[in-house]
C-alpha positions as CSV (number, residue, x, y, z in Angstrom):
1,M,0.0,0.0,0.0
2,S,1.1,3.5,-0.7
3,G,1.8,5.9,2.1
4,V,0.0,8.6,0.1
5,S,-3.7,9.1,0.9
6,E,-6.4,10.4,-1.4
7,A,-6.7,13.4,0.9
8,Q,-3.0,14.2,0.3
9,V,-3.5,14.0,-3.5
10,E,-6.6,16.2,-3.3
11,A,-4.6,18.8,-1.2
12,A,-1.8,18.8,-3.9
13,L,-4.4,19.4,-6.6
14,K,-5.8,22.3,-4.7
15,E,-2.4,24.1,-5.0
16,V,-2.9,24.4,-8.8
17,I,-5.1,27.3,-10.0
18,D,-6.7,27.0,-13.4
19,P,-6.2,30.6,-14.7
20,H,-9.4,30.4,-16.8
21,L,-11.7,29.4,-14.0
22,E,-9.6,31.2,-11.4
23,Q,-10.1,28.2,-9.1
24,D,-8.4,24.9,-8.3
25,P,-9.8,21.8,-10.0
26,V,-11.2,20.4,-6.6
27,S,-13.1,23.6,-5.7
28,S,-14.5,23.9,-9.3
29,K,-15.6,20.2,-9.0
30,C,-13.6,19.3,-12.1
31,V,-11.8,16.3,-10.4
32,K,-13.9,13.2,-11.2
33,K,-11.7,10.4,-9.9
34,I,-8.6,10.0,-7.7
35,D,-7.3,6.4,-7.5
36,V,-4.4,5.5,-5.2
37,T,-3.0,2.0,-5.7
38,D,0.5,0.9,-4.6
39,G,2.1,4.2,-5.0
40,K,0.5,4.8,-8.4
41,I,-1.9,7.7,-8.7
42,T,-4.5,8.2,-11.4
43,V,-6.5,11.4,-11.5
44,D,-9.3,12.2,-14.0
45,V,-10.1,15.8,-14.5
46,A,-13.0,17.0,-16.7
47,L,-13.2,20.7,-17.6
48,G,-16.5,22.3,-18.6
49,Y,-15.0,24.4,-21.4
50,P,-13.1,23.8,-24.7
51,A,-9.4,23.6,-23.9
52,E,-7.4,21.9,-26.6
53,G,-4.6,24.4,-26.2
54,W,-4.5,24.0,-22.4
55,V,-5.2,20.4,-21.4
56,E,-1.6,19.2,-21.8
57,T,-0.1,22.1,-19.9
58,F,-2.7,21.7,-17.1
59,A,-2.2,17.9,-16.9
60,A,1.6,18.5,-16.6
61,L,1.1,21.1,-13.8
62,L,-1.2,18.7,-11.8
63,K,1.2,15.8,-12.4
64,D,4.2,17.8,-11.1
65,K,2.3,18.6,-7.8
66,I,1.3,14.9,-7.3
67,T,4.8,13.4,-8.1
68,A,6.3,15.8,-5.6
69,L,4.5,14.0,-2.8
70,D,6.5,11.5,-0.8
71,G,5.7,7.9,-1.6
72,V,4.4,8.5,-5.1
73,A,6.0,6.1,-7.6
74,D,4.1,7.2,-10.6
75,A,1.2,9.5,-11.5
76,T,-1.2,9.7,-14.5
77,V,-3.4,12.7,-14.9
78,N,-6.1,12.7,-17.6
79,V,-7.6,16.0,-18.5
80,T,-10.6,16.1,-20.8
81,W,-13.3,18.6,-21.5
82,S,-17.0,18.8,-22.5
83,V,-19.5,21.6,-23.0
84,S,-22.9,21.5,-21.2
85,S,-26.0,23.6,-21.9
86,H,-26.5,26.5,-19.5
87,S,-29.7,28.2,-18.5
88,V,-31.1,31.3,-20.2
89,Q,-33.5,34.1,-19.2
90,K,-36.8,33.1,-17.7
91,G,-39.7,32.6,-20.2
92,V,-37.3,32.3,-23.2
93,Q,-37.0,29.0,-25.0
94,P,-33.6,27.7,-26.1
95,I,-32.9,27.2,-29.8
96,A,-32.7,23.8,-31.4
97,G,-29.2,22.7,-32.2
98,V,-27.6,25.3,-29.9
99,K,-26.3,24.5,-26.4
100,N,-25.2,28.0,-25.4
101,M,-25.6,31.5,-26.9
102,I,-23.1,34.2,-25.9
103,A,-23.9,37.8,-26.8
104,V,-21.0,40.1,-27.7
105,A,-22.1,43.7,-27.0
106,S,-20.8,47.2,-26.8
107,G,-22.5,50.4,-25.7
108,K,-21.2,52.2,-28.7
109,G,-19.8,51.6,-32.2
110,G,-16.2,51.8,-33.3
111,V,-14.7,49.7,-30.5
112,G,-14.0,46.6,-32.6
113,K,-16.9,44.5,-31.4
114,S,-17.5,42.6,-34.6
115,T,-13.8,41.9,-35.1
116,T,-13.6,40.7,-31.5
117,A,-16.8,38.6,-32.0
118,V,-15.6,36.7,-35.1
119,N,-12.1,36.1,-33.6
120,L,-13.7,34.9,-30.4
121,A,-15.9,32.5,-32.3
122,L,-12.9,31.2,-34.3
123,A,-10.8,30.9,-31.1
124,L,-13.5,28.8,-29.5
125,S,-13.5,26.6,-32.6
126,A,-9.7,26.4,-32.5
127,E,-10.0,25.1,-28.9
128,G,-12.2,22.2,-30.2
129,A,-15.8,23.5,-29.8
130,S,-18.5,23.4,-32.4
131,V,-19.2,27.1,-33.0
132,G,-21.5,29.4,-35.0
133,I,-21.9,33.1,-35.3
134,L,-25.1,35.2,-35.8
135,D,-24.6,38.6,-37.2
136,A,-27.3,40.5,-35.4
137,D,-26.5,43.9,-36.9
138,I,-29.3,44.3,-39.4
139,Y,-28.3,47.8,-40.4
140,G,-24.6,47.2,-40.7
141,P,-23.8,43.5,-41.2
142,S,-20.1,42.9,-41.3
143,Q,-19.6,39.2,-40.8
144,P,-19.9,38.2,-44.5
145,R,-17.0,40.4,-45.4
146,M,-15.0,39.3,-42.3
147,L,-15.5,35.7,-43.1
148,G,-14.8,36.1,-46.8
149,I,-18.2,34.9,-47.8
150,N,-20.1,36.1,-50.9
151,T,-22.9,33.6,-51.3
152,K,-26.5,33.1,-50.3
153,P,-27.6,30.4,-47.8
154,E,-29.2,27.2,-49.1
155,S,-32.8,26.2,-48.2
156,K,-33.7,22.5,-48.5
157,D,-37.4,22.9,-47.7
158,G,-38.2,26.5,-48.8
159,R,-38.9,27.5,-45.2
160,T,-35.6,27.2,-43.2
161,M,-32.0,28.0,-44.1
162,E,-28.7,26.2,-43.8
163,P,-26.0,28.1,-42.1
164,V,-23.2,29.3,-44.3
165,V,-19.9,27.6,-43.3
166,S,-16.5,29.3,-43.4
167,Y,-13.3,28.2,-41.5
168,D,-15.5,25.5,-39.8
169,L,-17.7,28.3,-38.4
170,Q,-21.5,28.1,-39.0
171,S,-22.8,31.6,-39.7
172,M,-25.9,33.6,-40.6
173,S,-26.3,37.2,-41.5
174,I,-28.8,39.5,-43.3
175,G,-25.8,40.4,-45.3
176,Y,-26.1,37.0,-47.1
177,L,-29.6,37.8,-48.2
178,V,-29.2,41.4,-49.5
179,D,-26.6,43.2,-51.6
180,E,-23.7,44.6,-49.6
181,E,-24.5,48.2,-50.5
182,T,-28.3,48.0,-50.0
183,P,-29.3,50.0,-46.9
184,M,-31.8,48.3,-44.6
185,I,-34.4,51.1,-44.1
186,W,-36.4,49.3,-41.5
187,R,-38.0,50.4,-38.2
188,G,-37.3,48.7,-34.9
189,P,-40.1,46.0,-34.9
190,M,-39.1,44.8,-38.4
191,V,-35.5,44.6,-37.4
192,T,-36.4,42.5,-34.3
193,Q,-38.6,40.2,-36.4
194,A,-36.0,39.7,-39.1
195,L,-33.4,38.8,-36.4
196,E,-35.7,36.3,-34.8
197,Q,-36.2,34.7,-38.2
198,L,-32.4,34.6,-38.9
199,L,-31.9,32.9,-35.5
200,K,-34.9,30.5,-35.4
201,D,-35.1,29.6,-39.1
202,T,-31.5,28.6,-39.4
203,N,-30.7,24.9,-39.1
204,W,-27.9,25.2,-36.6
205,N,-26.0,21.9,-36.5
206,D,-25.2,20.8,-32.9
207,L,-23.4,23.9,-31.7
208,D,-21.6,24.1,-28.4
209,Y,-21.7,27.9,-28.7
210,L,-23.5,30.4,-30.9
211,I,-21.8,33.8,-30.7
212,I,-24.2,36.7,-31.3
213,D,-22.6,39.8,-32.7
214,L,-25.1,42.4,-31.3
215,P,-25.6,45.8,-32.9
216,P,-23.9,48.6,-30.9
217,G,-25.9,50.6,-28.4
218,T,-28.5,49.9,-25.7
219,G,-31.7,51.1,-27.5
220,D,-35.0,49.4,-28.1
221,T,-33.7,46.9,-30.5
222,Q,-30.9,45.7,-28.3
223,L,-33.2,45.5,-25.2
224,T,-35.8,43.5,-27.2
225,L,-33.1,41.2,-28.4
226,A,-31.7,40.7,-24.9
227,Q,-35.2,39.8,-23.7
228,K,-36.3,37.6,-26.6
229,V,-33.0,35.8,-27.6
230,P,-32.1,32.9,-25.3
231,V,-28.7,34.0,-24.1
232,S,-26.6,32.1,-21.6
233,G,-24.1,34.9,-21.0
234,A,-22.8,38.2,-22.4
235,V,-19.4,39.7,-23.1
236,I,-18.8,43.4,-23.3
237,V,-16.2,44.9,-25.6
238,T,-14.8,48.3,-24.8
239,T,-11.8,50.5,-25.4
240,P,-9.9,52.0,-22.5
241,Q,-11.0,55.7,-22.9
242,D,-13.7,57.1,-20.6
243,I,-16.2,57.8,-23.4
244,A,-16.3,54.2,-24.5
245,L,-16.4,53.0,-20.9
246,L,-19.5,55.2,-20.2
247,D,-21.4,53.3,-22.9
248,A,-20.0,49.9,-21.9
249,R,-21.4,50.5,-18.4
250,K,-24.8,51.0,-20.0
251,A,-24.5,47.7,-21.8
252,Y,-23.7,46.0,-18.5
253,K,-26.8,47.6,-16.9
254,M,-29.0,46.4,-19.8
255,F,-28.0,42.8,-19.3
256,E,-28.4,43.1,-15.6
257,K,-32.0,44.3,-16.1
258,V,-32.9,41.3,-18.3
259,E,-31.0,38.9,-15.9
260,V,-28.4,37.8,-18.4
261,P,-25.0,37.1,-16.6
262,V,-22.2,39.2,-17.9
263,L,-19.2,36.8,-18.3
264,G,-16.7,39.6,-18.5
265,V,-15.2,42.6,-20.2
266,I,-12.7,42.6,-23.1
267,E,-10.6,45.7,-23.5
268,N,-9.8,46.2,-27.2
269,M,-7.2,48.5,-28.7
270,S,-5.5,48.4,-25.3
271,I,-2.0,49.3,-26.4
272,H,-0.5,50.4,-29.7
273,I,2.9,48.9,-30.6
274,C,4.6,50.8,-33.4
275,S,5.3,48.6,-36.4
276,K,8.3,50.7,-37.3
277,C,10.1,51.2,-33.9
278,G,8.3,48.9,-31.4
279,N,7.4,51.8,-29.2
280,E,4.4,51.0,-26.9
281,E,1.8,53.7,-26.4
282,H,-1.6,53.8,-24.7
283,I,-3.4,55.9,-27.3
284,F,-6.8,55.5,-25.8
285,G,-5.8,55.6,-22.2
286,E,-4.8,52.8,-19.9
287,G,-6.6,50.2,-17.7
288,G,-10.2,51.4,-18.3
289,G,-11.5,47.8,-18.8
290,M,-9.8,46.6,-15.7
291,R,-11.4,49.5,-13.7
292,M,-14.8,48.7,-15.0
293,A,-14.4,45.0,-14.2
294,E,-13.4,45.9,-10.6
295,Q,-16.3,48.5,-10.3
296,Y,-19.0,46.0,-11.2
297,D,-17.2,42.9,-9.9
298,V,-17.2,41.2,-13.3
299,N,-14.4,39.2,-14.9
300,Y,-11.6,41.0,-16.9
301,L,-11.3,38.6,-19.8
302,G,-8.2,40.1,-21.4
303,A,-6.8,42.9,-23.5
304,L,-6.1,43.1,-27.2
305,P,-3.6,45.4,-28.8
306,L,-4.3,48.0,-31.5
307,D,-2.6,46.0,-34.3
308,I,-2.8,46.8,-38.0
309,H,-2.8,43.1,-38.8
310,I,-6.1,42.5,-37.0
311,R,-7.7,45.1,-39.2
312,E,-6.0,43.9,-42.4
313,D,-6.9,40.3,-41.7
314,T,-10.7,40.9,-41.1
315,D,-10.9,43.3,-44.1
316,G,-9.3,40.6,-46.2
317,G,-11.9,38.0,-45.1
318,K,-9.5,35.9,-43.1
319,P,-9.6,36.9,-39.4
320,T,-6.3,36.8,-37.4
321,V,-7.1,33.5,-35.5
322,V,-7.1,31.7,-38.9
323,A,-4.7,34.0,-40.7
324,D,-1.9,33.6,-38.2
325,P,-2.9,30.8,-35.8
326,D,0.4,30.6,-34.1
327,G,0.9,34.4,-33.7
328,R,0.7,36.2,-30.4
329,V,-2.6,37.9,-31.2
330,A,-4.3,34.6,-32.0
331,Q,-3.0,33.2,-28.7
332,I,-4.5,36.2,-26.9
333,Y,-7.9,35.5,-28.5
334,R,-7.7,31.8,-27.6
335,E,-6.9,32.7,-24.0
336,I,-9.9,35.1,-23.9
337,A,-12.0,32.4,-25.5
338,R,-11.0,29.8,-22.9
339,R,-11.6,32.3,-20.1
340,T,-15.1,33.3,-21.5
341,A,-16.2,29.6,-21.9
342,A,-14.8,28.8,-18.4
343,K,-16.8,31.6,-16.8
344,L,-19.9,30.3,-18.5
345,S,-19.2,26.8,-17.3
346,L,-19.6,28.1,-13.7
347,E,-23.1,29.4,-14.4
348,G,-26.3,27.5,-13.8
349,R,-26.9,24.5,-16.1
350,D,-30.0,23.9,-18.2
351,Y,-31.5,20.5,-17.1
352,S,-34.8,20.9,-19.0
353,A,-33.9,18.3,-21.6
354,K,-33.4,15.7,-18.8
355,F,-36.9,16.1,-17.4
356,P,-39.4,13.5,-18.6
357,S,-42.3,14.7,-20.7
358,I,-45.8,13.6,-19.6
359,V,-47.9,12.1,-22.2
360,I,-51.6,11.3,-21.6
361,E,-53.0,8.6,-23.8
362,S,-56.6,7.7,-24.1
363,N,-57.5,4.0,-24.3
């Protein structure tokens, strides 16, 4: 028998903090099995978020802690992940084929929300998840251009549409149905109805996450969407300057009113690094997103630089996460994606599919 107890192994595991969950695997209930047999330790850990770029590193960190214990001859740490459905607002029905919907919002335009949304979706996909993106900006759809798509969606039955696929990402946008230069001169109710149709009449195929690129602002359209669209969590994109933060706070308050959990804040255009000389400069101010996160006690998901390649890549129809998958910016997006999904994994789960349905039959 080994001199090491299960309690000692558990204590060792508690010393490793998962930076995405900001908890140790024991406290976050990710440890599923600890087996201690003749000095050989086997630990099974199951994360609730996609983590292809993290599982090996995390397993090695946990193994190092266990093998440092006296009396341990060998240790095996298996780290896996899976994505569960999480609950949405009361009175709103989930969408078929979609486990979780994450709204990406900003209080104002011009903060790089759509660019962040598409790279976040692609980063979740790179981490192993099945992902889609819904371009909810009816007046200014940008996802078709960013995904390099110039085609109309197919319809197999004349009533529903198949999502358009690019870079393994399922997508839908009003931009696929109208000419790029045609203005949508619609009033609010028409916009809301069109968006509901885009969402519900698309045959989403077994998605772990559907990213919704919301239009900027906190007006009637956004509020109606936040109330009618079954969202599991929201992410707010801001830039560091005070004007953008004022509007980002309004976006936070909007989600608070409709009881959608805000998973965190992403600070875009955080720092500019000169492509000529390498000089770093905080053009839009410094630390605004962090201050907002602290003020409202929400998660600070990360900061992205003001980088010319991010703009060039999306304008060219090949966002940075797929254009330069091994580059530093793509790695930042993947870190933010893991953190976002990890925060969602801590929210309440949707168990409605597991409840039996009552059927009354007449003899």
